C-alpha positions, 0 to 999 in steps of 0.5 A: 908265439911266432908270426903268421909268416913263420907259421906259413913257412912251416905249413905252406898248405895252410896258406890260402894264397898257395892254392890255384883253382882249389888245388895246392900249387904254390909254384903255380900261385906264385906264377899267377901272382907274378903275371898279375903284377906284370899286367898291373905294371904294364897297365900303369905304364900305358896309363902314364903314356896316355896321360903324357900324350893328353897333356902334350895335346892339351898344351898344344891346343891351349897355345892356338 
């Protein structure tokens, strides 16, 4: 018996991750996942930048 990934390669319509708004759309689902991943990465970058700014100002305030 093969792995689930092999099954979904043979029958992509059975994979619920290939549906967008109840419609079978593997390319649309992939684009949606890519957009969500980019959004998460952008948010992580902003969070890191905010942490760096806060840390910089805390250090400056501590030296006064």
